[in-house]
C-alpha positions in Angstrom: -20.9 -44.2 67.2 -19.7 -41.6 65.0 -21.9 -41.4 61.9 -20.0 -41.6 58.7 -20.9 -38.9 56.3 -20.3 -39.0 52.6 -16.8 -37.9 51.7 -16.7 -34.5 49.9 -15.5 -34.7 46.3 -11.8 -33.7 46.0 -11.2 -30.5 44.4 -8.6 -29.6 41.8 -6.2 -27.2 42.8 -4.5 -24.9 40.2 -0.8 -25.3 40.7 0.9 -22.0 40.3 3.7 -22.7 38.1 2.4 -25.1 35.4 -1.4 -24.6 35.6 -4.0 -27.5 34.8 -1.5 -29.8 33.0 -1.7 -33.6 33.5 1.6 -35.0 34.7 1.6 -37.3 31.4 1.7 -34.2 29.3 4.2 -32.5 31.6 6.4 -35.6 31.1 6.0 -35.4 27.3 7.1 -31.5 27.3 9.8 -32.4 29.6 11.1 -35.2 27.4 11.0 -32.8 24.4 13.0 -30.2 26.3 15.4 -32.7 28.1 15.8 -35.9 25.9 18.9 -37.0 27.9 17.2 -36.1 31.1 17.1 -32.6 33.4 20.4 -30.7 33.2 22.4 -30.6 36.4 21.7 -27.5 38.8 23.5 -24.4 37.6 23.5 -25.2 34.0 21.5 -23.4 31.6 18.6 -25.3 29.8 19.4 -27.0 26.7 17.1 -26.3 24.0 17.0 -29.0 21.4 15.4 -28.9 18.0 12.5 -31.1 18.9 11.0 -28.2 20.7 10.6 -26.5 17.2 7.9 -29.0 16.8 5.9 -27.0 19.3 5.8 -23.6 17.7 7.7 -23.8 14.4 5.7 -26.5 12.5 2.2 -25.1 13.7 3.6 -21.5 12.7 4.6 -22.8 9.2 1.2 -24.5 8.7 -0.6 -21.5 9.6 1.4 -19.3 7.6 0.9 -21.4 4.4 -2.9 -21.2 4.9 -2.9 -17.6 5.8 -1.0 -16.7 2.7 -3.2 -18.9 0.5 -6.1 -17.3 1.7 -4.7 -13.8 1.3 -3.6 -14.6 -2.2 -6.9 -16.0 -3.2 -8.6 -12.8 -1.9 -6.2 -10.5 -3.4 -6.3 -12.2 -6.9 -10.2 -12.0 -6.8 -10.0 -8.2 -5.8 -7.3 -7.9 -8.7 -9.7 -9.8 -11.3 -12.5 -7.4 -10.5 -10.4 -4.4 -11.4 -9.1 -6.1 -14.5 -12.6 -7.0 -15.8 -13.7 -3.8 -17.0 -10.5 -3.7 -19.0 -10.8 -7.2 -20.7 -14.7 -6.9 -21.4 -14.1 -3.5 -23.2 -14.9 -3.8 -26.9 -12.2 -5.2 -29.2 -9.9 -5.9 -26.4 -8.6 -9.5 -27.0 -8.3 -11.8 -24.2 -4.6 -12.7 -25.3 -3.8 -9.4 -23.0 -5.1 -11.1 -20.0 -1.8 -13.0 -19.0 0.0 -9.8 -19.2 -2.2 -7.7 -17.0 -2.6 -10.8 -14.7 1.2 -10.7 -14.0 1.1 -7.3 -12.4 -1.8 -8.6 -10.3 -0.2 -11.9 -9.2 3.2 -10.3 -8.3 1.7 -7.5 -6.1 -0.9 -10.3 -4.7 2.3 -12.7 -3.7 4.1 -10.1 -2.1 1.3 -8.8 0.1 0.3 -12.1 1.1 3.7 -13.2 1.9 4.3 -10.0 4.0 1.2 -10.4 6.2 0.9 -14.0 6.7 4.0 -14.6 9.1 2.9 -12.2 11.7 -0.5 -13.5 11.9 0.6 -17.0 11.7 3.4 -16.6 14.5 0.8 -14.7 16.9 -1.7 -17.3 16.4 0.7 -20.5 16.8 1.7 -18.6 19.9 -1.6 -18.1 21.4 -2.2 -21.9 21.0 0.7 -22.4 22.9 -0.7 -20.4 25.8 -4.5 -21.6 25.5 -3.3 -25.4 25.9 -1.1 -24.5 28.8 2.0 -25.9 27.0 3.8 -22.3 27.1 3.5 -22.4 30.9 4.7 -25.7 31.1 7.8 -25.1 29.0 8.7 -21.6 31.1 8.3 -23.7 34.3 10.7 -26.3 33.0 13.3 -23.5 32.4 12.8 -22.6 28.6 12.9 -19.2 28.0 10.3 -17.5 25.7 13.2 -16.1 23.4 14.6 -19.6 23.0 11.3 -20.9 22.1 11.1 -18.3 19.3 14.7 -19.0 18.4 13.8 -22.5 17.5 11.4 -21.5 14.9 14.2 -19.9 12.6 14.2 -22.7 10.0 10.7 -21.9 9.4 11.1 -18.2 9.6 14.0 -18.3 7.2 12.1 -20.3 4.6 9.2 -17.9 4.7 11.8 -14.7 4.6 13.5 -16.1 1.5 10.3 -16.8 -0.3 9.1 -13.2 0.6 12.4 -11.7 -0.3 12.4 -13.5 -3.8 8.8 -12.5 -4.5 9.6 -8.9 -3.6 12.8 -8.8 -5.7 10.6 -10.1 -8.7 7.7 -7.9 -8.2 10.1 -5.0 -7.6 11.6 -5.2 -10.9 8.5 -4.7 -12.3 7.3 -1.9 -10.0 10.6 -0.1 -10.8 10.1 -0.5 -14.3 6.3 -0.1 -15.2 7.1 0.6 -18.7 8.3 -2.9 -19.2 4.7 -4.2 -18.5 2.9 -1.7 -20.9 5.8 -2.6 -23.5 4.6 -6.3 -23.3 1.0 -5.2 -23.7 2.1 -3.2 -26.9 3.6 -6.1 -28.5 0.8 -8.6 -27.6 -1.7 -6.2 -28.9 0.3 -5.8 -32.1 0.4 -9.6 -32.7 -3.5 -9.8 -32.0 -4.0 -7.1 -34.5 -1.9 -8.7 -37.2 -3.8 -12.2 -36.5 -6.9 -10.6 -37.1 -8.5 -10.2 -40.4 -8.2 -6.7 -41.8 -9.4 -3.9 -41.3 -8.8 -4.4 -37.6 -8.3 -2.3 -34.7 -7.1 -3.5 -31.1 -7.1 -1.2 -28.3 -4.1 -1.3 -25.9 -5.5 -1.1 -21.9 -4.2 1.5 -19.8 -2.4 3.3 -22.6 -4.8 5.0 -24.8 -3.3 3.6 -27.9 -4.8 1.3 -30.6 -3.3 -0.6 -33.1 -5.0 -0.2 -36.5 -4.4 -3.0 -39.1 -5.2 -1.8 -42.9 -4.9 -4.4 -45.9 -1.7 -4.3 -47.6 -0.1 -2.3 -44.7 1.8 -2.7 -41.6 0.3 -2.1 -38.2 0.3 1.6 -36.8 0.0 2.7 -33.3 -2.6 5.4 -33.1 -3.5 7.6 -30.2 -3.6 10.9 -28.7 0.0 12.6 -28.5 1.1 12.8 -24.8 1.9 16.3 -24.8 0.4 17.4 -21.6 -1.0 20.7 -21.3 0.4 22.2 -24.6 -2.8 22.4 -26.0 -5.5 24.1 -24.2 -8.4 23.2 -26.5 -9.5 19.5 -26.4 -10.5 20.0 -30.0 -6.8 20.7 -31.0 -5.5 17.8 -29.0 -2.8 16.4 -31.4 -3.0 12.7 -32.7 -0.1 10.4 -33.6 0.7 7.3 -35.7 3.6 5.3 -35.6 4.8 1.9 -37.1 6.7 1.1 -33.9 6.8 2.2 -30.2 9.3 1.4 -27.6 8.6 2.8 -24.0 11.0 3.9 -21.6 11.2 2.0 -18.2 9.9 4.8 -16.3 7.3 6.0 -18.8 8.8 9.2 -19.0 9.8 9.0 -22.7 9.3 7.0 -25.8 10.8 6.3 -29.0 8.6 6.1 -32.5 9.5 5.1 -35.8 7.6 6.4 -39.2 6.1 8.9 -36.8 3.2 11.0 -38.0 1.9 13.8 -35.8 -1.2 15.8 -36.7 -2.5 18.9 -34.9 -5.9 19.9 -35.9 -6.7 23.6 -36.9 -9.5 25.9 -35.9 -10.7 29.3 -37.3 -7.6 31.0 -36.2 -5.0 28.4 -37.0 -4.5 25.8 -39.7 -3.6 22.1 -39.2 -0.2 21.4 -38.6 1.3 17.8 -39.9 4.7 16.5 -39.0 6.4 13.3 -40.4 9.6 12.1 -39.3 11.5 8.6 -39.8 12.6 8.1 -36.0 12.0 10.2 -32.9 12.6 10.4 -29.3 9.9 12.1 -27.3 11.1 12.8 -23.7 9.7 14.7 -20.6 6.0 13.5 -21.0 3.7 12.9 -18.1 4.2 9.3 -17.0 1.1 6.9 -17.3 2.3 5.6 -14.0 4.5 6.1 -11.2 7.6 3.9 -11.0 9.0 2.5 -7.4 11.6 4.4 -6.1 13.1 1.3 -4.2 15.4 -0.8 -6.0 14.5 -4.8 -6.2 17.3 -5.9 -3.8 16.5 -3.2 -1.2 12.8 -4.1 -1.6 13.5 -7.9 -0.9 15.5 -7.2 2.2 13.0 -4.6 3.7 9.9 -6.9 2.9 11.7 -9.9 3.9 13.3 -8.4 7.4 10.3 -6.4 8.3 7.8 -9.3 8.0 10.3 -11.6 9.9 10.9 -9.2 12.5 7.0 -8.4 12.9 6.3 -12.1 13.4 9.0 -12.3 16.0 7.5 -9.4 17.8 4.0 -10.4 17.8 4.7 -14.0 18.9 6.9 -12.7 21.8 4.1 -10.3 23.1 1.6 -13.2 22.8 3.9 -15.5 25.1 5.0 -12.7 27.7 1.7 -11.2 28.1 -0.1 -14.6 28.1 -2.8 -13.4 25.6 -5.4 -16.1 25.1 -7.7 -16.4 22.5 -7.6 -16.1 18.7 -9.2 -12.9 18.0 -6.8 -11.0 20.2 -3.9 -12.9 18.8 -5.2 -12.1 15.5 -5.3 -8.4 16.2 -1.8 -8.4 17.3 -0.8 -10.3 14.2 -2.4 -8.1 11.9 -1.8 -4.9 13.5 1.9 -4.7 12.3 1.6 -5.7 8.7 -1.2 -3.3 8.3 0.7 -0.4 9.8 3.8 -1.3 8.0 2.0 -1.4 4.4 0.5 1.7 4.8 3.9 3.5 5.6 5.5 1.6 2.6 2.5 2.6 0.2 2.9 6.2 1.2 6.8 6.3 0.8 6.6 4.4 -2.6 4.5 7.3 -3.9 6.9 9.9 -2.7 10.2 11.2 -4.3 12.3 10.4 -1.4 13.9 6.9 -1.0 16.6 5.2 1.2 16.9 5.5 5.0 13.4 7.1 5.0 12.1 3.4 4.5 13.4 2.3 7.8 10.0 3.8 8.9 8.0 0.9 7.7 9.0 -1.7 10.5 8.7 1.2 13.0 5.2 1.8 11.6 4.4 -2.1 11.9 5.7 -1.9 15.6 3.6 1.1 16.3 0.6 -0.8 15.2 1.4 -3.5 17.5 2.0 -1.1 20.2 -1.6 0.6 19.8 -3.2 -2.9 20.0 -1.6 -4.0 23.0 -2.3 -0.5 24.7 -5.9 -1.1 23.7 -5.5 -4.5 25.4 -4.2 -3.2 28.5 -7.0 -0.3 28.9 -9.6 -3.1 28.1 -8.1 -5.1 31.1 -8.0 -2.0 33.4 -11.7 -1.3 32.6 -12.4 -4.9 33.5 -10.7 -5.2 36.7 -12.3 -1.8 37.8 -15.9 -3.1 36.7 -15.4 -6.0 39.0 -13.7 -4.2 41.9 -16.0 -3.5 44.8 -16.6 0.1 45.9 
């Protein structure tokens, strides 16, 4: 008699097209792609809106979470930079909202620029890790159609990023507006304090001085550049009102008194005028050379394009793991922001800002080249000699 032995356990065989995906899950994905049944042979795959739930909704949630985290980190960094200014002697806390306005605008712009590429890259890697991307490709769904289905979420993020960039761009193109608000708020604080009082204005080197029975006067070192070689003969001005230009290259003063201290060879010089306009002074800060509307289009378009590129590369290259996906998603915004900050400090504007998305793509390309080099080294290490 034949001796019956124990039956060997069944081995799970990897399917070449869809991987280790249960049939129930495959049917679920097929029902999302083809709610009315598979298409007839020769017809292109119909790409309905329910497929957007596979990429768009996770990417949108990740984008909100990443943007919130980046915003918190950026605000904390900005607060640390503002603390020395607010903790200086005689600086009122009423100036904090004006100073925080600049920090909030810059932080929001940065967060909404960096978050979409990271979120779309991580969401695409999640589809790859769970096998859903391979199943969708086996059902006839192209990667570009999967990305195109996420256009509502991308459009919402682009609109929000563009609006934030336009709002901050108006401040960045006119830094004198922020400093003018600081001057006005410091003057109100000086008037509210019991005389005599002195309220310094951060970032300007000017202080409001309030004496009994007299209107407040702004007192500070006259911004005459290198006109006076000796620090001891540096001119001092006092004015009843100051109006800064938007680019900080000139200002108007009412009831202006200018005093140049004397020395052994020269006597003191005093000048008093009712109204004066001083131009050609060294600016306290550099204004952005990019108009707000152009800035909004550049930030929104670059962020959206880098998000689509990062997600497409993750899907096409079958990138697994959050670390690699995070590197791909972060490389683009990092390169773009470096190029943007360099160009914004320069004198040229216009078409040269087209290098911003190019720098982002180069950053992603460098990361992808590093990944390919790592894979080649791994294959060489396991290949028998």
